[in-house]
C-alpha positions as a LaTeX table, in Angstrom:
\begin{tabular}{lrrr}
\hline
Residue & $x$ (\AA) & $y$ (\AA) & $z$ (\AA) \\
\hline
Met1 & $-165.95$ & 34.12 & 66.92 \\
Asp2 & $-169.84$ & 34.87 & 67.74 \\
Glu3 & $-169.50$ & 38.02 & 67.82 \\
Val4 & $-167.59$ & 38.24 & 63.95 \\
Leu5 & $-170.80$ & 35.63 & 62.33 \\
Tyr6 & $-173.21$ & 38.03 & 64.09 \\
Ile7 & $-171.21$ & 41.20 & 62.12 \\
Ser8 & $-170.89$ & 39.34 & 59.25 \\
Leu9 & $-174.63$ & 38.36 & 58.88 \\
Lys10 & $-175.43$ & 41.44 & 59.60 \\
Ile11 & $-173.54$ & 42.95 & 57.01 \\
Gly12 & $-174.74$ & 40.31 & 54.70 \\
Gly13 & $-178.62$ & 41.48 & 55.70 \\
Leu14 & $-177.64$ & 45.07 & 54.66 \\
Asn15 & $-176.77$ & 44.01 & 51.37 \\
Val16 & $-179.69$ & 41.98 & 50.82 \\
Leu17 & $-181.87$ & 44.75 & 52.12 \\
Phe18 & $-179.92$ & 47.48 & 49.96 \\
Lys19 & $-180.18$ & 45.29 & 46.62 \\
Lys20 & $-183.90$ & 44.71 & 47.18 \\
Leu21 & $-183.77$ & 48.76 & 48.29 \\
Arg22 & $-182.42$ & 49.67 & 45.03 \\
Ala23 & $-184.56$ & 47.66 & 43.12 \\
Cys24 & $-187.45$ & 49.23 & 44.55 \\
Ile25 & $-185.79$ & 52.86 & 43.98 \\
Phe26 & $-185.12$ & 52.17 & 40.37 \\
Ala27 & $-188.84$ & 50.70 & 39.80 \\
Ala28 & $-189.97$ & 53.49 & 41.30 \\
Ala29 & $-188.06$ & 55.85 & 39.02 \\
Phe30 & $-189.02$ & 54.06 & 36.15 \\
Leu31 & $-192.49$ & 54.16 & 36.56 \\
Leu32 & $-192.65$ & 57.75 & 37.88 \\
Ala33 & $-190.72$ & 58.73 & 34.57 \\
Gly34 & $-193.21$ & 56.67 & 32.51 \\
Leu35 & $-196.30$ & 58.64 & 34.53 \\
Thr36 & $-194.08$ & 62.15 & 33.73 \\
Ala37 & $-194.15$ & 61.24 & 29.94 \\
Thr38 & $-197.74$ & 60.66 & 30.33 \\
Asn39 & $-199.07$ & 63.13 & 31.77 \\
Leu40 & $-196.54$ & 65.51 & 29.57 \\
Ala41 & $-198.23$ & 63.99 & 26.85 \\
Leu42 & $-201.64$ & 64.46 & 28.61 \\
Ala43 & $-201.26$ & 68.03 & 29.21 \\
His44 & $-199.93$ & 69.12 & 25.78 \\
Ser45 & $-202.95$ & 67.09 & 24.13 \\
Val46 & $-205.42$ & 69.09 & 26.35 \\
Ser47 & $-203.33$ & 72.31 & 25.51 \\
Ala48 & $-203.68$ & 71.88 & 21.69 \\
Gln49 & $-207.70$ & 70.61 & 22.60 \\
Ile50 & $-208.30$ & 73.69 & 24.66 \\
Lys51 & $-206.62$ & 76.35 & 22.02 \\
Glu52 & $-208.59$ & 74.85 & 19.39 \\
Met53 & $-211.99$ & 75.63 & 21.47 \\
Asp54 & $-210.58$ & 79.26 & 22.12 \\
Ala55 & $-210.17$ & 80.07 & 17.99 \\
Lys56 & $-213.46$ & 78.25 & 17.16 \\
Trp57 & $-215.18$ & 80.49 & 20.13 \\
Val58 & $-213.30$ & 83.49 & 18.51 \\
Ala59 & $-214.57$ & 82.83 & 15.07 \\
Ala60 & $-217.66$ & 81.80 & 15.89 \\
Phe61 & $-218.37$ & 85.41 & 17.29 \\
Lys62 & $-217.18$ & 86.71 & 14.29 \\
Gln63 & $-219.55$ & 85.20 & 12.10 \\
Arg64 & $-222.42$ & 85.42 & 14.74 \\
Asp65 & $-222.79$ & 81.55 & 15.09 \\
Phe66 & $-224.13$ & 81.83 & 18.49 \\
Ala67 & $-225.38$ & 77.83 & 18.34 \\
Thr68 & $-221.51$ & 77.02 & 18.02 \\
Ile69 & $-220.88$ & 79.18 & 21.06 \\
Glu70 & $-224.40$ & 77.80 & 23.01 \\
Ala71 & $-222.58$ & 74.25 & 22.17 \\
Leu72 & $-219.42$ & 75.16 & 23.96 \\
Tyr73 & $-220.92$ & 75.73 & 27.30 \\
Ala74 & $-221.96$ & 72.75 & 29.69 \\
Ala75 & $-225.75$ & 72.54 & 30.91 \\
Asn76 & $-225.03$ & 74.75 & 34.35 \\
Gly77 & $-222.15$ & 76.94 & 32.76 \\
Leu78 & $-221.94$ & 80.18 & 34.41 \\
Leu79 & $-220.66$ & 83.33 & 32.82 \\
Leu80 & $-219.59$ & 86.09 & 35.11 \\
Pro81 & $-218.56$ & 89.24 & 33.60 \\
Ser82 & $-217.37$ & 92.57 & 35.74 \\
Asn83 & $-220.40$ & 94.48 & 37.17 \\
Ser84 & $-222.91$ & 91.99 & 36.67 \\
Pro85 & $-224.61$ & 89.06 & 38.82 \\
Pro86 & $-223.61$ & 85.74 & 37.23 \\
Ile87 & $-225.52$ & 84.14 & 34.16 \\
Glu88 & $-226.34$ & 80.38 & 34.14 \\
Gly89 & $-226.74$ & 78.09 & 31.78 \\
Pro90 & $-225.91$ & 78.29 & 27.96 \\
Lys91 & $-229.22$ & 79.66 & 26.50 \\
Ala92 & $-228.94$ & 82.87 & 28.94 \\
Ile93 & $-225.12$ & 83.07 & 28.24 \\
Val94 & $-225.73$ & 83.12 & 24.27 \\
Ala95 & $-228.67$ & 86.07 & 25.00 \\
Thr96 & $-225.91$ & 87.94 & 26.76 \\
Trp97 & $-223.30$ & 87.33 & 23.85 \\
Lys98 & $-226.07$ & 88.56 & 22.00 \\
Ser99 & $-226.83$ & 91.75 & 23.25 \\
Trp100 & $-222.88$ & 92.26 & 22.85 \\
Ser101 & $-222.77$ & 91.58 & 19.31 \\
Glu102 & $-225.28$ & 94.50 & 18.31 \\
Leu103 & $-222.67$ & 96.83 & 20.09 \\
Pro104 & $-221.75$ & 99.10 & 16.77 \\
Asn105 & $-218.69$ & 97.81 & 14.88 \\
Val106 & $-217.84$ & 95.34 & 18.22 \\
Glu107 & $-214.55$ & 92.83 & 18.19 \\
Val108 & $-214.25$ & 90.11 & 20.68 \\
Val109 & $-210.46$ & 88.87 & 20.73 \\
Phe110 & $-208.97$ & 86.51 & 23.08 \\
Gly111 & $-206.16$ & 84.19 & 23.87 \\
Pro112 & $-204.89$ & 81.55 & 26.43 \\
Asn113 & $-201.55$ & 82.53 & 27.87 \\
Arg114 & $-201.83$ & 79.10 & 29.91 \\
Ile115 & $-203.55$ & 76.16 & 30.08 \\
Glu116 & $-203.28$ & 73.71 & 33.08 \\
Ala117 & $-204.92$ & 70.04 & 33.11 \\
Ser118 & $-205.78$ & 67.56 & 36.09 \\
Thr119 & $-203.65$ & 64.87 & 35.77 \\
Ser120 & $-206.98$ & 62.58 & 34.66 \\
Gly121 & $-207.49$ & 64.52 & 31.91 \\
Asp122 & $-211.06$ & 65.47 & 32.43 \\
Met123 & $-210.70$ & 69.08 & 33.86 \\
Ala124 & $-208.65$ & 72.18 & 32.47 \\
Tyr125 & $-208.34$ & 76.18 & 32.95 \\
Asp126 & $-207.56$ & 78.56 & 30.28 \\
Tyr127 & $-206.38$ & 82.04 & 31.63 \\
Gly128 & $-205.49$ & 84.85 & 29.24 \\
Trp129 & $-206.09$ & 88.00 & 27.77 \\
Tyr130 & $-208.90$ & 89.63 & 26.17 \\
Thr131 & $-209.59$ & 93.19 & 24.12 \\
Phe132 & $-213.12$ & 93.94 & 23.49 \\
Ala133 & $-213.99$ & 97.26 & 21.36 \\
Tyr134 & $-216.70$ & 98.51 & 20.07 \\
Asp135 & $-217.55$ & 101.93 & 18.86 \\
Thr136 & $-219.72$ & 104.62 & 20.16 \\
Asp137 & $-220.63$ & 108.24 & 19.24 \\
Asn138 & $-217.67$ & 109.39 & 21.29 \\
Gly139 & $-215.33$ & 107.30 & 19.59 \\
Arg140 & $-214.07$ & 103.81 & 19.95 \\
Val141 & $-214.64$ & 102.12 & 23.36 \\
Thr142 & $-211.31$ & 99.83 & 23.66 \\
Asp143 & $-211.25$ & 97.43 & 26.49 \\
Lys144 & $-208.35$ & 95.21 & 27.68 \\
Gly145 & $-208.34$ & 92.44 & 30.06 \\
Lys146 & $-207.73$ & 88.84 & 31.35 \\
Tyr147 & $-210.30$ & 85.86 & 31.89 \\
Val148 & $-209.78$ & 82.25 & 33.28 \\
Val149 & $-212.34$ & 79.98 & 31.99 \\
Val150 & $-212.77$ & 76.35 & 33.69 \\
Trp151 & $-213.06$ & 73.56 & 31.24 \\
Lys152 & $-214.42$ & 70.10 & 32.16 \\
Lys153 & $-214.52$ & 67.00 & 29.50 \\
Ile154 & $-218.61$ & 65.76 & 29.43 \\
Gly155 & $-219.67$ & 62.86 & 27.37 \\
Gly156 & $-216.09$ & 63.02 & 25.75 \\
Thr157 & $-216.31$ & 66.93 & 24.69 \\
Trp158 & $-214.89$ & 69.88 & 26.33 \\
Lys159 & $-217.47$ & 72.03 & 27.98 \\
Val160 & $-217.02$ & 75.62 & 29.57 \\
Thr161 & $-218.15$ & 75.31 & 33.18 \\
Ala162 & $-217.28$ & 79.23 & 34.52 \\
Asp163 & $-215.80$ & 81.82 & 32.13 \\
Ile164 & $-215.02$ & 84.85 & 34.27 \\
Phe165 & $-213.07$ & 88.13 & 32.66 \\
Asn166 & $-212.34$ & 91.81 & 34.30 \\
Thr167 & $-210.83$ & 94.42 & 32.78 \\
Asn168 & $-206.98$ & 95.53 & 33.29 \\
Leu169 & $-208.07$ & 99.41 & 32.87 \\
Pro170 & $-208.34$ & 101.49 & 35.94 \\
Ala171 & $-211.89$ & 102.19 & 37.62 \\
Lys172 & $-212.98$ & 105.37 & 36.44 \\
\hline
\end{tabular}
């Protein structure tokens, strides 16, 4: 009789344990579903904001609005172009873009392929394609390549902390 009572209590104990475990599993699943939905909403929001900043940059370059471009970079922002040492700080970065803007009939176009954001929503990166073209005495030069831009939310505003790009064209 003691043996049957022991088994019965053991089974009863497992039922209680299972009920508690099942409640914990449902609670965890509910919380994770909520976090996933929140993270998805945040990711979509960040993605839209970064796309807007990309479009703002392209429009500013087209209009030679270098004050807008300067405002997009963090105080310690880096521009990391191919075949060049790093360029640090918004003023130096803008001076570089200004020099490139003086090329005859220069055109810069780029767009994101992917935008990823941190779960905290204060860091993101944007990877995509670009076309950089200008005229020379020997005809039009067109470079096509890829870029990565690292964004950080500083004081509630997205700023570029690192901007790197390089060509897809083979070395000559």
